[in-house]
Backbone as JSON Lines, residues from 0, in Angstrom:
{"i":0,"aa":"M","n":[0.82,-1.17,0.0],"ca":[0.0,0.0,0.0],"c":[0.86,1.24,0.0]}
{"i":1,"aa":"H","n":[0.33,2.2,-0.76],"ca":[1.02,3.49,-0.79],"c":[0.52,4.35,0.34]}
{"i":2,"aa":"P","n":[1.44,4.92,1.02],"ca":[0.98,5.86,2.05],"c":[0.35,7.06,1.37]}
{"i":3,"aa":"T","n":[-0.75,7.48,1.88],"ca":[-1.42,8.65,1.29],"c":[-1.02,9.89,2.06]}
{"i":4,"aa":"A","n":[-1.1,10.97,1.34],"ca":[-0.76,12.25,1.97],"c":[-1.85,12.59,2.99]}
{"i":5,"aa":"P","n":[-1.49,13.22,4.06],"ca":[-2.51,13.59,5.04],"c":[-3.48,14.6,4.42]}
{"i":6,"aa":"E","n":[-4.73,14.48,4.83],"ca":[-5.75,15.4,4.31],"c":[-5.47,16.8,4.85]}
{"i":7,"aa":"P","n":[-5.68,17.8,3.98],"ca":[-5.43,19.17,4.47],"c":[-6.45,19.54,5.53]}
{"i":8,"aa":"R","n":[-5.98,20.26,6.5],"ca":[-6.86,20.72,7.57],"c":[-7.65,21.93,7.1]}
{"i":9,"aa":"P","n":[-8.89,22.03,7.56],"ca":[-9.65,23.23,7.19],"c":[-9.07,24.46,7.87]}
{"i":10,"aa":"D","n":[-9.31,25.61,7.24],"ca":[-8.81,26.86,7.81],"c":[-9.43,27.05,9.19]}
{"i":11,"aa":"P","n":[-8.65,27.52,10.13],"ca":[-9.21,27.77,11.47],"c":[-10.22,28.92,11.38]}
{"i":12,"aa":"P","n":[-11.22,28.89,12.23],"ca":[-12.2,29.99,12.22],"c":[-11.53,31.29,12.64]}
{"i":13,"aa":"P","n":[-12.11,32.43,12.22],"ca":[-11.52,33.71,12.63],"c":[-11.55,33.86,14.15]}
{"i":14,"aa":"A","n":[-10.73,34.78,14.64],"ca":[-10.59,34.96,16.08],"c":[-11.91,35.36,16.74]}
{"i":15,"aa":"S","n":[-12.8,36.03,15.99],"ca":[-14.06,36.47,16.59],"c":[-15.13,35.38,16.54]}
{"i":16,"aa":"Y","n":[-14.83,34.24,15.98],"ca":[-15.81,33.16,15.87],"c":[-16.12,32.61,17.26]}
{"i":17,"aa":"R","n":[-17.4,32.52,17.58],"ca":[-17.8,32.07,18.92],"c":[-18.63,30.8,18.87]}
{"i":18,"aa":"G","n":[-18.57,30.08,17.81],"ca":[-19.33,28.85,17.69],"c":[-20.6,29.05,16.89]}
{"i":19,"aa":"P","n":[-21.32,27.99,16.67],"ca":[-22.55,28.12,15.88],"c":[-23.6,28.93,16.63]}
{"i":20,"aa":"D","n":[-24.5,29.53,15.87],"ca":[-25.56,30.34,16.45],"c":[-26.49,29.44,17.26]}
{"i":21,"aa":"R","n":[-26.74,29.81,18.52],"ca":[-27.56,29.0,19.4],"c":[-29.03,29.4,19.39]}
{"i":22,"aa":"R","n":[-29.34,30.49,18.72],"ca":[-30.73,30.95,18.71],"c":[-31.58,30.04,17.84]}
{"i":23,"aa":"R","n":[-32.83,29.87,18.25],"ca":[-33.76,29.07,17.46],"c":[-34.27,29.85,16.26]}
{"i":24,"aa":"S","n":[-34.39,31.17,16.41],"ca":[-34.86,32.01,15.32],"c":[-34.16,33.36,15.41]}
{"i":25,"aa":"A","n":[-34.25,34.11,14.34],"ca":[-33.62,35.44,14.3],"c":[-34.32,36.37,15.28]}
{"i":26,"aa":"T","n":[-33.61,37.39,15.7],"ca":[-34.18,38.38,16.6],"c":[-35.3,39.13,15.88]}
{"i":27,"aa":"P","n":[-36.48,39.22,16.47],"ca":[-37.59,39.91,15.79],"c":[-37.4,41.42,15.81]}
{"i":28,"aa":"R","n":[-38.03,42.1,14.87],"ca":[-37.97,43.56,14.85],"c":[-38.72,44.15,16.02]}
{"i":29,"aa":"F","n":[-39.84,43.52,16.4],"ca":[-40.59,43.93,17.57],"c":[-40.44,42.85,18.61]}
{"i":30,"aa":"S","n":[-40.07,43.24,19.81],"ca":[-39.95,42.27,20.89],"c":[-40.44,42.95,22.17]}
{"i":31,"aa":"G","n":[-40.41,42.19,23.25],"ca":[-40.8,42.76,24.53],"c":[-39.91,43.91,24.94]}
{"i":32,"aa":"F","n":[-38.71,43.94,24.41],"ca":[-37.77,45.01,24.75],"c":[-38.02,46.28,23.96]}
{"i":33,"aa":"T","n":[-38.73,46.19,22.83],"ca":[-38.92,47.36,21.98],"c":[-39.59,48.5,22.73]}
{"i":34,"aa":"L","n":[-40.65,48.22,23.44],"ca":[-41.38,49.26,24.15],"c":[-41.16,49.22,25.65]}
{"i":35,"aa":"N","n":[-40.53,48.17,26.15],"ca":[-40.42,47.97,27.59],"c":[-38.97,48.07,28.06]}
{"i":36,"aa":"G","n":[-38.25,49.05,27.57],"ca":[-36.88,49.25,28.05],"c":[-35.92,48.21,27.51]}
{"i":37,"aa":"G","n":[-35.48,48.38,26.3],"ca":[-34.56,47.43,25.67],"c":[-33.18,47.48,26.27]}
{"i":38,"aa":"R","n":[-32.33,46.64,25.73],"ca":[-30.99,46.53,26.27],"c":[-29.93,47.05,25.31]}
{"i":39,"aa":"R","n":[-30.14,46.94,24.01],"ca":[-29.1,47.29,23.06],"c":[-29.35,48.64,22.42]}
{"i":40,"aa":"Q","n":[-28.39,49.53,22.59],"ca":[-28.48,50.83,21.95],"c":[-27.53,50.88,20.76]}
{"i":41,"aa":"G","n":[-26.53,50.04,20.77],"ca":[-25.57,49.98,19.69],"c":[-25.24,48.55,19.35]}
{"i":42,"aa":"A","n":[-24.31,48.39,18.42],"ca":[-23.92,47.06,17.99],"c":[-23.09,46.37,19.07]}
{"i":43,"aa":"R","n":[-23.06,45.05,19.02],"ca":[-22.3,44.29,20.02],"c":[-20.81,44.28,19.74]}
{"i":44,"aa":"R","n":[-20.45,44.17,18.48],"ca":[-19.05,44.06,18.12],"c":[-18.66,45.19,17.17]}
{"i":45,"aa":"V","n":[-17.38,45.45,17.1],"ca":[-16.86,46.49,16.23],"c":[-17.23,46.14,14.78]}
{"i":46,"aa":"G","n":[-17.67,47.13,14.05],"ca":[-18.0,46.91,12.65],"c":[-19.44,46.49,12.41]}
{"i":47,"aa":"E","n":[-20.24,46.36,13.46],"ca":[-21.62,45.94,13.3],"c":[-22.61,47.08,13.49]}
{"i":48,"aa":"G","n":[-22.16,48.31,13.51],"ca":[-23.06,49.43,13.79],"c":[-24.03,49.73,12.67]}
{"i":49,"aa":"E","n":[-23.61,49.52,11.44],"ca":[-24.46,49.84,10.29],"c":[-25.34,48.65,9.95]}
{"i":50,"aa":"N","n":[-26.58,48.92,9.58],"ca":[-27.55,47.9,9.16],"c":[-27.87,46.89,10.25]}
{"i":51,"aa":"T","n":[-28.01,47.35,11.48],"ca":[-28.38,46.48,12.59],"c":[-29.61,47.05,13.29]}
{"i":52,"aa":"F","n":[-30.32,46.18,13.96],"ca":[-31.48,46.61,14.75],"c":[-31.09,46.63,16.22]}
{"i":53,"aa":"V","n":[-31.62,47.6,16.95],"ca":[-31.3,47.75,18.37],"c":[-32.59,47.91,19.17]}
{"i":54,"aa":"D","n":[-32.47,47.82,20.48],"ca":[-33.62,47.94,21.38],"c":[-33.85,49.35,21.88]}
{"i":55,"aa":"L","n":[-32.81,50.14,22.01],"ca":[-32.91,51.48,22.58],"c":[-32.72,52.54,21.51]}
{"i":56,"aa":"Y","n":[-33.39,53.66,21.69],"ca":[-33.34,54.74,20.73],"c":[-32.94,56.02,21.44]}
{"i":57,"aa":"S","n":[-32.2,56.86,20.74],"ca":[-31.63,58.06,21.36],"c":[-32.68,59.16,21.5]}
{"i":58,"aa":"L","n":[-32.39,60.09,22.38],"ca":[-33.24,61.26,22.58],"c":[-33.24,62.12,21.32]}
{"i":59,"aa":"R","n":[-32.12,62.17,20.63],"ca":[-32.03,62.93,19.38],"c":[-32.99,62.36,18.34]}
{"i":60,"aa":"L","n":[-33.05,61.03,18.22],"ca":[-33.98,60.4,17.28],"c":[-35.42,60.69,17.68]}
{"i":61,"aa":"F","n":[-35.71,60.62,18.97],"ca":[-37.05,60.92,19.46],"c":[-37.44,62.36,19.1]}
{"i":62,"aa":"G","n":[-36.52,63.29,19.28],"ca":[-36.77,64.68,18.93],"c":[-37.06,64.86,17.45]}
{"i":63,"aa":"L","n":[-36.3,64.17,16.62],"ca":[-36.5,64.26,15.17],"c":[-37.86,63.69,14.78]}
{"i":64,"aa":"L","n":[-38.23,62.55,15.35],"ca":[-39.53,61.94,15.06],"c":[-40.67,62.85,15.53]}
{"i":65,"aa":"L","n":[-40.5,63.43,16.7],"ca":[-41.51,64.34,17.23],"c":[-41.66,65.57,16.34]}
{"i":66,"aa":"W","n":[-40.54,66.1,15.88],"ca":[-40.57,67.27,15.0],"c":[-41.34,66.96,13.71]}
{"i":67,"aa":"I","n":[-41.05,65.81,13.1],"ca":[-41.74,65.44,11.86],"c":[-43.23,65.26,12.12]}
{"i":68,"aa":"A","n":[-43.58,64.61,13.22],"ca":[-45.0,64.41,13.55],"c":[-45.71,65.75,13.77]}
{"i":69,"aa":"L","n":[-45.06,66.66,14.48],"ca":[-45.66,67.98,14.72],"c":[-45.8,68.78,13.42]}
{"i":70,"aa":"M","n":[-44.8,68.7,12.56],"ca":[-44.88,69.39,11.28],"c":[-45.99,68.79,10.4]}
{"i":71,"aa":"N","n":[-46.2,67.48,10.51],"ca":[-47.29,66.83,9.78],"c":[-48.65,67.35,10.27]}
{"i":72,"aa":"I","n":[-48.8,67.46,11.57],"ca":[-50.05,67.98,12.13],"c":[-50.25,69.45,11.73]}
{"i":73,"aa":"A","n":[-49.18,70.23,11.77],"ca":[-49.26,71.64,11.36],"c":[-49.63,71.73,9.88]}
{"i":74,"aa":"D","n":[-49.08,70.87,9.05],"ca":[-49.42,70.85,7.63],"c":[-50.91,70.56,7.44]}
{"i":75,"aa":"S","n":[-51.44,69.6,8.19],"ca":[-52.87,69.3,8.11],"c":[-53.7,70.51,8.52]}
{"i":76,"aa":"F","n":[-53.31,71.14,9.61],"ca":[-54.02,72.32,10.12],"c":[-54.0,73.45,9.1]}
{"i":77,"aa":"F","n":[-52.82,73.77,8.57],"ca":[-52.71,74.85,7.59],"c":[-53.47,74.51,6.31]}
{"i":78,"aa":"T","n":[-53.42,73.25,5.89],"ca":[-54.15,72.84,4.69],"c":[-55.63,73.1,4.85]}
{"i":79,"aa":"L","n":[-56.18,72.73,6.0],"ca":[-57.61,72.94,6.23],"c":[-57.96,74.43,6.27]}
{"i":80,"aa":"I","n":[-57.11,75.24,6.86],"ca":[-57.36,76.7,6.89],"c":[-57.34,77.27,5.48]}
{"i":81,"aa":"H","n":[-56.34,76.89,4.69],"ca":[-56.24,77.42,3.33],"c":[-57.41,76.95,2.46]}
{"i":82,"aa":"L","n":[-57.85,75.71,2.66],"ca":[-59.0,75.22,1.89],"c":[-60.27,75.98,2.25]}
{"i":83,"aa":"Q","n":[-60.43,76.33,3.52],"ca":[-61.61,77.1,3.94],"c":[-61.6,78.52,3.39]}
{"i":84,"aa":"N","n":[-60.41,79.0,3.05],"ca":[-60.27,80.35,2.5],"c":[-60.15,80.34,0.97]}
{"i":85,"aa":"G","n":[-60.56,79.23,0.34],"ca":[-60.59,79.18,-1.12],"c":[-59.38,78.56,-1.78]}
{"i":86,"aa":"G","n":[-58.44,78.03,-1.03],"ca":[-57.27,77.39,-1.62],"c":[-57.6,76.02,-2.19]}
{"i":87,"aa":"T","n":[-56.66,75.43,-2.89],"ca":[-56.84,74.09,-3.45],"c":[-55.69,73.2,-3.01]}
{"i":88,"aa":"E","n":[-55.94,71.93,-2.93],"ca":[-54.92,70.95,-2.55],"c":[-54.24,70.44,-3.82]}
{"i":89,"aa":"V","n":[-52.93,70.59,-3.91],"ca":[-52.2,70.15,-5.1],"c":[-51.63,68.74,-4.96]}
{"i":90,"aa":"N","n":[-51.54,68.24,-3.73],"ca":[-51.05,66.88,-3.49],"c":[-52.19,65.91,-3.78]}
{"i":91,"aa":"P","n":[-52.04,65.02,-4.78],"ca":[-53.15,64.12,-5.13],"c":[-53.52,63.14,-4.02]}
{"i":92,"aa":"V","n":[-52.56,62.72,-3.22],"ca":[-52.86,61.79,-2.12],"c":[-53.66,62.52,-1.04]}
{"i":93,"aa":"A","n":[-53.23,63.72,-0.69],"ca":[-53.97,64.5,0.31],"c":[-55.35,64.87,-0.21]}
{"i":94,"aa":"A","n":[-55.45,65.17,-1.52],"ca":[-56.76,65.49,-2.09],"c":[-57.7,64.29,-1.98]}
{"i":95,"aa":"L","n":[-57.18,63.1,-2.2],"ca":[-57.99,61.89,-2.06],"c":[-58.41,61.69,-0.6]}
{"i":96,"aa":"L","n":[-57.5,61.92,0.32],"ca":[-57.83,61.78,1.74],"c":[-58.87,62.82,2.17]}
{"i":97,"aa":"L","n":[-58.84,63.98,1.56],"ca":[-59.8,65.03,1.9],"c":[-61.24,64.66,1.53]}
{"i":98,"aa":"T","n":[-61.4,63.74,0.59],"ca":[-62.75,63.33,0.21],"c":[-63.43,62.53,1.32]}
{"i":99,"aa":"T","n":[-62.68,62.08,2.31],"ca":[-63.25,61.3,3.41],"c":[-63.86,62.19,4.49]}
{"i":100,"aa":"G","n":[-63.57,63.48,4.47],"ca":[-64.06,64.4,5.5],"c":[-62.89,65.0,6.25]}
{"i":101,"aa":"L","n":[-63.16,66.01,7.08],"ca":[-62.08,66.72,7.76],"c":[-61.39,65.88,8.84]}
{"i":102,"aa":"T","n":[-62.19,65.31,9.74],"ca":[-61.58,64.51,10.82],"c":[-60.9,63.25,10.27]}
{"i":103,"aa":"P","n":[-61.57,62.49,9.37],"ca":[-60.87,61.33,8.81],"c":[-59.6,61.72,8.05]}
{"i":104,"aa":"F","n":[-59.6,62.89,7.41],"ca":[-58.4,63.36,6.71],"c":[-57.23,63.49,7.69]}
{"i":105,"aa":"V","n":[-57.47,64.16,8.8],"ca":[-56.39,64.37,9.78],"c":[-55.96,63.03,10.39]}
{"i":106,"aa":"V","n":[-56.91,62.18,10.72],"ca":[-56.59,60.89,11.34],"c":[-55.82,60.0,10.35]}
{"i":107,"aa":"L","n":[-56.32,59.89,9.12],"ca":[-55.66,59.04,8.13],"c":[-54.26,59.55,7.78]}
{"i":108,"aa":"K","n":[-54.14,60.86,7.59],"ca":[-52.84,61.44,7.25],"c":[-51.85,61.23,8.39]}
{"i":109,"aa":"S","n":[-52.3,61.45,9.62],"ca":[-51.42,61.24,10.78],"c":[-51.04,59.77,10.94]}
{"i":110,"aa":"T","n":[-51.99,58.88,10.68],"ca":[-51.7,57.45,10.79],"c":[-50.69,57.01,9.74]}
{"i":111,"aa":"L","n":[-50.88,57.46,8.5],"ca":[-49.94,57.09,7.44],"c":[-48.52,57.57,7.76]}
{"i":112,"aa":"I","n":[-48.42,58.81,8.19],"ca":[-47.1,59.35,8.52],"c":[-46.54,58.65,9.77]}
{"i":113,"aa":"G","n":[-47.41,58.35,10.74],"ca":[-46.96,57.65,11.95],"c":[-46.39,56.27,11.64]}
{"i":114,"aa":"V","n":[-47.04,55.54,10.75],"ca":[-46.53,54.21,10.37],"c":[-45.19,54.35,9.65]}
{"i":115,"aa":"A","n":[-45.1,55.32,8.76],"ca":[-43.83,55.55,8.06],"c":[-42.72,55.91,9.05]}
{"i":116,"aa":"L","n":[-43.03,56.75,10.03],"ca":[-42.03,57.12,11.04],"c":[-41.62,55.93,11.89]}
{"i":117,"aa":"L","n":[-42.56,55.06,12.2],"ca":[-42.25,53.85,12.96],"c":[-41.27,52.96,12.19]}
{"i":118,"aa":"V","n":[-41.52,52.78,10.92],"ca":[-40.62,51.96,10.08],"c":[-39.24,52.6,10.02]}
{"i":119,"aa":"L","n":[-39.19,53.91,9.8],"ca":[-37.9,54.6,9.74],"c":[-37.17,54.54,11.08]}
{"i":120,"aa":"C","n":[-37.91,54.64,12.17],"ca":[-37.31,54.55,13.51],"c":[-36.67,53.17,13.73]}
{"i":121,"aa":"L","n":[-37.4,52.13,13.39],"ca":[-36.87,50.78,13.58],"c":[-35.63,50.52,12.73]}
{"i":122,"aa":"H","n":[-35.53,51.22,11.62],"ca":[-34.39,51.05,10.72],"c":[-33.38,52.19,10.87]}
{"i":123,"aa":"K","n":[-33.29,52.77,12.03],"ca":[-32.46,53.96,12.25],"c":[-30.98,53.74,11.94]}
{"i":124,"aa":"N","n":[-30.51,52.51,11.99],"ca":[-29.1,52.24,11.7],"c":[-28.86,51.92,10.23]}
{"i":125,"aa":"F","n":[-29.84,52.17,9.39],"ca":[-29.7,51.97,7.96],"c":[-29.6,53.34,7.3]}
{"i":126,"aa":"A","n":[-28.65,53.51,6.41],"ca":[-28.39,54.82,5.81],"c":[-29.62,55.38,5.11]}
{"i":127,"aa":"L","n":[-30.36,54.56,4.39],"ca":[-31.52,55.05,3.66],"c":[-32.61,55.55,4.62]}
{"i":128,"aa":"A","n":[-32.77,54.9,5.76],"ca":[-33.76,55.35,6.75],"c":[-33.34,56.69,7.36]}
{"i":129,"aa":"R","n":[-32.06,56.84,7.68],"ca":[-31.59,58.12,8.21],"c":[-31.8,59.24,7.2]}
{"i":130,"aa":"L","n":[-31.51,58.95,5.94],"ca":[-31.74,59.94,4.9],"c":[-33.22,60.28,4.81]}
{"i":131,"aa":"G","n":[-34.08,59.28,4.87],"ca":[-35.52,59.5,4.8],"c":[-36.02,60.36,5.94]}
{"i":132,"aa":"L","n":[-35.5,60.14,7.15],"ca":[-35.9,60.95,8.3],"c":[-35.52,62.41,8.1]}
{"i":133,"aa":"W","n":[-34.29,62.65,7.67],"ca":[-33.85,64.04,7.51],"c":[-34.55,64.71,6.33]}
{"i":134,"aa":"V","n":[-34.79,63.99,5.26],"ca":[-35.53,64.57,4.13],"c":[-36.94,64.94,4.57]}
{"i":135,"aa":"A","n":[-37.59,64.05,5.32],"ca":[-38.95,64.33,5.81],"c":[-38.95,65.55,6.72]}
{"i":136,"aa":"A","n":[-37.98,65.65,7.6],"ca":[-37.92,66.79,8.53],"c":[-37.75,68.1,7.77]}
{"i":137,"aa":"V","n":[-36.83,68.11,6.82],"ca":[-36.59,69.34,6.04],"c":[-37.8,69.66,5.17]}
{"i":138,"aa":"A","n":[-38.36,68.65,4.51],"ca":[-39.49,68.88,3.62],"c":[-40.7,69.42,4.38]}
{"i":139,"aa":"Y","n":[-41.03,68.82,5.52],"ca":[-42.17,69.3,6.31],"c":[-41.92,70.7,6.87]}
{"i":140,"aa":"T","n":[-40.69,70.98,7.27],"ca":[-40.37,72.32,7.77],"c":[-40.57,73.36,6.67]}
{"i":141,"aa":"L","n":[-40.03,73.05,5.48],"ca":[-40.19,73.98,4.36],"c":[-41.66,74.13,3.96]}
{"i":142,"aa":"L","n":[-42.4,73.03,4.0],"ca":[-43.82,73.08,3.67],"c":[-44.59,73.96,4.65]}
{"i":143,"aa":"C","n":[-44.28,73.83,5.93],"ca":[-44.95,74.67,6.92],"c":[-44.56,76.14,6.77]}
{"i":144,"aa":"L","n":[-43.31,76.4,6.44],"ca":[-42.89,77.79,6.17],"c":[-43.63,78.34,4.95]}
{"i":145,"aa":"Y","n":[-43.85,77.51,3.95],"ca":[-44.61,77.92,2.77],"c":[-46.06,78.24,3.17]}
{"i":146,"aa":"H","n":[-46.66,77.39,3.97],"ca":[-48.02,77.65,4.45],"c":[-48.1,78.99,5.16]}
{"i":147,"aa":"I","n":[-47.13,79.26,6.03],"ca":[-47.11,80.53,6.78],"c":[-46.95,81.71,5.83]}
{"i":148,"aa":"S","n":[-46.1,81.53,4.79],"ca":[-45.91,82.62,3.83],"c":[-47.18,82.94,3.06]}
{"i":149,"aa":"L","n":[-48.08,81.97,2.91],"ca":[-49.34,82.23,2.2],"c":[-50.26,83.17,2.97]}
{"i":150,"aa":"F","n":[-50.07,83.26,4.28],"ca":[-50.91,84.16,5.08],"c":[-50.59,85.62,4.8]}
{"i":151,"aa":"S","n":[-49.38,85.91,4.39],"ca":[-49.0,87.31,4.16],"c":[-49.33,87.76,2.74]}
{"i":152,"aa":"V","n":[-49.81,86.86,1.91],"ca":[-50.13,87.23,0.52],"c":[-51.5,87.82,0.42]}
């Protein structure tokens, strides 16, 4: 018999390897920690900060979300005032929502924006979500300034 060459050994795992994943399922986006005082505000390991989900959210993010929500409510308020004074709605989605009545308009518009803000909040560590939050904040601020400028015309 010919002696055979020893089989090559597999490459050793990287130094950060901690064994196979012991979880039965992936971490859910909503958990008991989401609203009840989570534990993770940042990534666990270096290099994991981007595109990760966490349990805790910063005061700065809360302020940004609150600002967008308040600007949305102000936009609804100004829209209704301008419509009562003979203005027209140029946004086709808002015009469609206005056909439901005044109170349903405000409730539906606030709900739609609230759901969008919730999704963006949960994805706060994703670049596209951060961009969406800042674009929404700037756009609503400019829109409210435009509404205010219409009062002086």
